[in-house]
Legacy VTK file of the C-alpha trace (Angstrom):
# vtk DataFile Version 3.0
C-alpha trace
ASCII
DATASET POLYDATA
POINTS 300 float
-50.679 -34.891 -31.891
-53.450 -33.568 -34.142
-53.420 -30.252 -32.284
-49.690 -29.909 -32.910
-50.173 -30.551 -36.618
-52.952 -27.954 -36.722
-50.729 -25.344 -35.040
-47.856 -26.031 -37.440
-50.181 -25.842 -40.421
-51.722 -22.576 -39.204
-48.274 -21.091 -38.594
-47.111 -22.108 -42.058
-50.173 -20.583 -43.697
-49.663 -17.334 -41.775
-46.025 -17.232 -42.901
-47.138 -17.533 -46.521
-49.950 -14.995 -46.172
-47.941 -12.307 -44.341
-45.726 -11.048 -47.222
-48.696 -10.988 -49.609
-50.681 -8.945 -47.079
-47.836 -6.433 -46.626
-47.420 -6.076 -50.391
-51.123 -5.479 -51.005
-51.626 -3.189 -47.998
-48.686 -1.023 -49.092
-50.384 -0.269 -52.402
-53.176 1.529 -50.529
-51.096 4.685 -50.233
-50.494 4.669 -53.984
-54.211 4.166 -54.625
-55.034 7.091 -52.355
-52.474 9.251 -54.159
-54.136 8.532 -57.511
-57.731 8.931 -56.325
-57.837 11.807 -53.850
-57.234 14.586 -56.413
-60.589 13.697 -58.008
-62.843 13.229 -54.961
-62.973 14.399 -51.366
-61.782 11.727 -48.918
-65.051 10.790 -47.207
-66.927 10.804 -50.511
-64.216 8.613 -52.015
-64.453 6.165 -49.095
-68.276 6.141 -49.155
-68.264 5.085 -52.817
-65.599 2.488 -52.100
-67.436 1.019 -49.100
-70.776 0.971 -50.927
-69.324 -1.009 -53.834
-67.596 -3.446 -51.466
-70.838 -4.054 -49.534
-72.700 -4.785 -52.775
-70.020 -7.133 -54.138
-69.520 -8.983 -50.855
-73.278 -9.401 -50.342
-73.661 -10.945 -53.801
-70.731 -13.278 -53.061
-72.229 -14.364 -49.739
-75.648 -14.993 -51.277
-74.222 -16.858 -54.274
-72.065 -19.084 -52.078
-74.796 -19.493 -49.461
-72.299 -18.667 -46.742
-73.467 -18.517 -43.141
-74.238 -15.173 -41.549
-72.855 -14.145 -38.154
-74.881 -14.514 -34.977
-76.512 -11.436 -33.441
-73.688 -11.083 -30.917
-71.032 -11.475 -33.602
-72.840 -8.973 -35.816
-72.635 -6.242 -33.198
-68.921 -6.868 -32.680
-68.258 -6.889 -36.440
-70.032 -3.558 -36.891
-67.796 -2.071 -34.177
-64.662 -3.447 -35.861
-65.809 -1.973 -39.176
-66.373 1.443 -37.659
-62.886 1.417 -36.104
-60.856 -0.314 -38.827
-62.388 1.086 -42.000
-64.238 4.139 -40.740
-61.996 5.722 -38.113
-58.648 4.550 -39.490
-59.179 5.071 -43.219
-61.363 8.133 -42.690
-58.714 9.713 -40.500
-55.722 8.906 -42.690
-57.404 9.782 -46.020
-58.684 13.091 -44.665
-55.292 13.869 -43.103
-53.494 13.356 -46.411
-56.167 15.350 -48.259
-55.712 18.219 -45.796
-52.007 18.286 -46.550
-50.368 16.232 -43.812
-46.834 15.417 -44.929
-46.693 11.810 -46.109
-43.622 11.008 -44.017
-45.367 12.167 -40.845
-48.454 10.112 -41.660
-46.341 7.022 -42.287
-44.420 7.559 -39.058
-47.620 7.856 -36.997
-49.072 4.705 -38.529
-45.782 2.940 -37.742
-46.592 3.314 -34.056
-49.440 0.819 -34.439
-47.422 -2.307 -33.556
-46.232 -0.706 -30.298
-49.731 0.471 -29.360
-51.281 -2.863 -30.369
-48.762 -4.783 -28.265
-49.632 -2.687 -25.214
-53.360 -3.107 -25.843
-52.963 -6.848 -26.420
-51.233 -7.177 -23.061
-54.134 -5.399 -21.336
-57.132 -6.713 -23.306
-55.995 -10.191 -24.356
-53.392 -11.068 -21.747
-50.768 -11.611 -24.467
-47.227 -11.504 -23.142
-44.113 -10.764 -25.174
-40.517 -11.806 -24.636
-37.636 -9.377 -24.310
-36.548 -10.305 -27.818
-39.985 -9.382 -29.182
-40.012 -6.004 -27.417
-36.516 -5.361 -28.775
-37.807 -6.325 -32.212
-40.581 -3.725 -31.949
-37.994 -1.059 -31.122
-35.708 -2.146 -33.983
-38.652 -2.180 -36.386
-39.768 1.293 -35.339
-36.224 2.628 -35.728
-36.019 1.123 -39.207
-39.361 2.602 -40.243
-38.260 6.012 -38.969
-35.120 5.817 -41.110
-37.176 4.902 -44.174
-39.355 8.008 -43.895
-36.658 10.302 -42.451
-35.862 11.882 -45.821
-39.500 12.929 -46.229
-39.758 14.621 -42.835
-37.831 17.691 -43.893
-40.824 19.480 -45.426
-42.474 19.862 -42.022
-45.597 18.605 -40.318
-48.140 20.039 -42.718
-51.684 20.412 -41.469
-52.037 20.084 -37.673
-55.681 19.045 -37.861
-54.549 16.297 -40.219
-51.998 15.253 -37.616
-54.765 14.851 -35.046
-56.912 12.844 -37.466
-53.993 10.547 -38.241
-53.443 9.895 -34.526
-57.157 9.119 -34.128
-56.851 6.711 -37.057
-53.874 5.055 -35.346
-55.956 4.324 -32.249
-58.829 3.146 -34.445
-56.867 0.437 -36.268
-54.997 -0.624 -33.110
-58.161 -1.099 -31.067
-59.898 -2.769 -34.030
-57.103 -5.353 -34.308
-57.455 -6.333 -30.643
-61.266 -6.224 -30.679
-61.370 -8.418 -33.783
-59.144 -11.013 -32.109
-61.148 -10.974 -28.872
-64.745 -10.859 -30.118
-64.822 -11.887 -33.800
-62.280 -14.708 -34.103
-64.989 -17.299 -34.841
-67.185 -15.109 -37.048
-67.577 -16.109 -40.742
-65.209 -13.998 -42.818
-67.201 -13.221 -45.972
-70.494 -12.268 -44.365
-68.548 -10.697 -41.510
-66.829 -8.408 -44.005
-70.245 -7.216 -45.236
-71.148 -6.104 -41.719
-67.756 -4.480 -41.163
-68.092 -2.338 -44.263
-71.709 -1.541 -43.413
-70.506 -0.216 -40.060
-67.880 1.909 -41.775
-70.363 3.180 -44.357
-72.813 4.127 -41.596
-70.105 6.331 -40.082
-68.493 7.811 -43.196
-71.463 8.471 -45.501
-73.308 10.895 -43.138
-70.049 12.773 -42.516
-69.544 13.100 -46.279
-73.091 14.446 -46.654
-72.538 17.015 -43.908
-68.982 18.220 -44.515
-68.194 17.633 -48.199
-69.496 18.782 -51.574
-69.614 15.154 -52.826
-68.336 16.215 -56.251
-66.419 13.512 -58.136
-64.373 13.743 -61.324
-64.858 10.351 -62.939
-61.499 10.278 -64.698
-59.611 7.192 -65.754
-57.156 7.632 -62.893
-59.976 7.890 -60.353
-61.706 4.775 -61.703
-58.418 2.881 -61.622
-57.737 3.979 -58.041
-61.292 3.117 -56.985
-61.167 -0.313 -58.609
-57.766 -1.030 -57.109
-58.808 -0.036 -53.597
-62.044 -2.029 -53.821
-60.627 -5.262 -55.254
-57.035 -5.365 -54.028
-57.343 -3.557 -50.694
-60.891 -3.956 -49.397
-61.430 -7.498 -50.647
-57.863 -8.810 -50.808
-55.653 -7.186 -48.190
-58.345 -6.772 -45.532
-59.396 -10.395 -45.990
-55.801 -11.487 -45.442
-55.565 -9.258 -42.357
-58.658 -10.878 -40.833
-57.191 -14.313 -41.564
-53.880 -13.409 -39.934
-55.610 -12.042 -36.827
-57.684 -15.212 -36.583
-54.623 -17.462 -36.842
-52.033 -15.604 -34.758
-51.313 -13.343 -31.822
-52.541 -9.771 -32.352
-49.184 -8.250 -31.404
-47.357 -10.383 -33.970
-49.815 -9.476 -36.716
-49.515 -5.784 -35.843
-45.721 -5.944 -36.217
-46.215 -6.535 -39.961
-47.277 -2.894 -40.325
-43.639 -1.909 -39.748
-42.970 -3.360 -43.204
-45.482 -1.108 -44.960
-43.309 2.074 -45.240
-40.264 0.155 -46.550
-42.442 -1.741 -49.024
-44.130 1.484 -50.154
-40.709 3.142 -50.517
-39.498 0.274 -52.688
-42.622 0.580 -54.849
-42.060 4.318 -55.229
-38.459 3.597 -56.232
-39.583 1.125 -58.877
-42.636 3.040 -60.153
-41.649 6.682 -59.769
-37.848 6.561 -59.668
-37.643 7.878 -56.087
-34.220 7.256 -54.581
-33.902 5.438 -51.288
-30.481 6.574 -50.101
-28.244 4.911 -47.531
-30.395 5.655 -44.452
-33.596 4.444 -46.096
-31.882 1.270 -47.287
-30.545 0.685 -43.779
-34.039 1.323 -42.461
-35.501 -1.350 -44.743
-32.988 -3.880 -43.410
-33.629 -2.933 -39.765
-37.389 -3.142 -40.248
-37.179 -6.647 -41.676
-34.909 -7.724 -38.811
-37.250 -6.182 -36.222
-40.332 -7.918 -37.572
-38.439 -11.231 -37.727
-37.518 -10.801 -34.050
-41.171 -10.261 -33.123
-42.475 -13.134 -35.235
-39.849 -15.648 -34.062
-39.184 -14.379 -30.538
-40.964 -17.275 -28.880
-43.393 -17.164 -25.993
-42.570 -16.015 -22.476
-42.512 -18.549 -19.714
-45.519 -18.536 -17.416
-45.013 -16.443 -14.331
LINES 1 301
300 0 1 2 3 4 5 6 7 8 9 10 11 12 13 14 15 16 17 18 19 20 21 22 23 24 25 26 27 28 29 30 31 32 33 34 35 36 37 38 39 40 41 42 43 44 45 46 47 48 49 50 51 52 53 54 55 56 57 58 59 60 61 62 63 64 65 66 67 68 69 70 71 72 73 74 75 76 77 78 79 80 81 82 83 84 85 86 87 88 89 90 91 92 93 94 95 96 97 98 99 100 101 102 103 104 105 106 107 108 109 110 111 112 113 114 115 116 117 118 119 120 121 122 123 124 125 126 127 128 129 130 131 132 133 134 135 136 137 138 139 140 141 142 143 144 145 146 147 148 149 150 151 152 153 154 155 156 157 158 159 160 161 162 163 164 165 166 167 168 169 170 171 172 173 174 175 176 177 178 179 180 181 182 183 184 185 186 187 188 189 190 191 192 193 194 195 196 197 198 199 200 201 202 203 204 205 206 207 208 209 210 211 212 213 214 215 216 217 218 219 220 221 222 223 224 225 226 227 228 229 230 231 232 233 234 235 236 237 238 239 240 241 242 243 244 245 246 247 248 249 250 251 252 253 254 255 256 257 258 259 260 261 262 263 264 265 266 267 268 269 270 271 272 273 274 275 276 277 278 279 280 281 282 283 284 285 286 287 288 289 290 291 292 293 294 295 296 297 298 299
């Protein structure tokens, strides 16, 4: 009886957290758009990760939160390298190199499909036919949302490769987090994750970039937004969702990011959506609902 109440409570909390996570995560593309003109991508991320590590460490020390075990620490460092280092490093550099935004969004939209396949192999998670159909509907909707932006071409092919690498990074990180870090403390765990990412990104910035930064108001705003809202807020919600739910269900939320970003661009920059994009938003919402509420398959 108590277990049932716990499951219902956890499910309810996840339902409340999910839309907030999608909203916050979607603002990351806007933050990148504001900040990247003033700093190279790996330099930008190194500054961001360094600030997050400092702030999170102070928070952990002030609250006297527990630190992860040695085994958990190693797993958290790996998640940080994949989630923040490989994914963000790949996507930020791809956009900086000129990869068309629609292509980048479309590649990232493949994450729920890839995560579902990885979850089946690594976690033994099984999905119903309705959930698989929901993934297909969600992908189709996301493709319609970005379809108008695909007309300008691929852009930089090296950026395309980096974006695909980033896709695998975040997909594997989601599964690895669920499998190896589900019981790790979140606040101190976040410190180790960002340390892992910083250990990857900072040396690459030293080797390949000039490390010049224009400390303009727009850059400071973008940096502050990405540190507070994305790195501390959205990523914290993502870790909570992974801890509470099935990895494949959590991954399906990423289908909602392009529609949410498109709606923000419509409200902030006056970009029109058009009939296909509007239809895509509706299909994406339906697809994610099918995945989230598709039930569990019967045991074979």
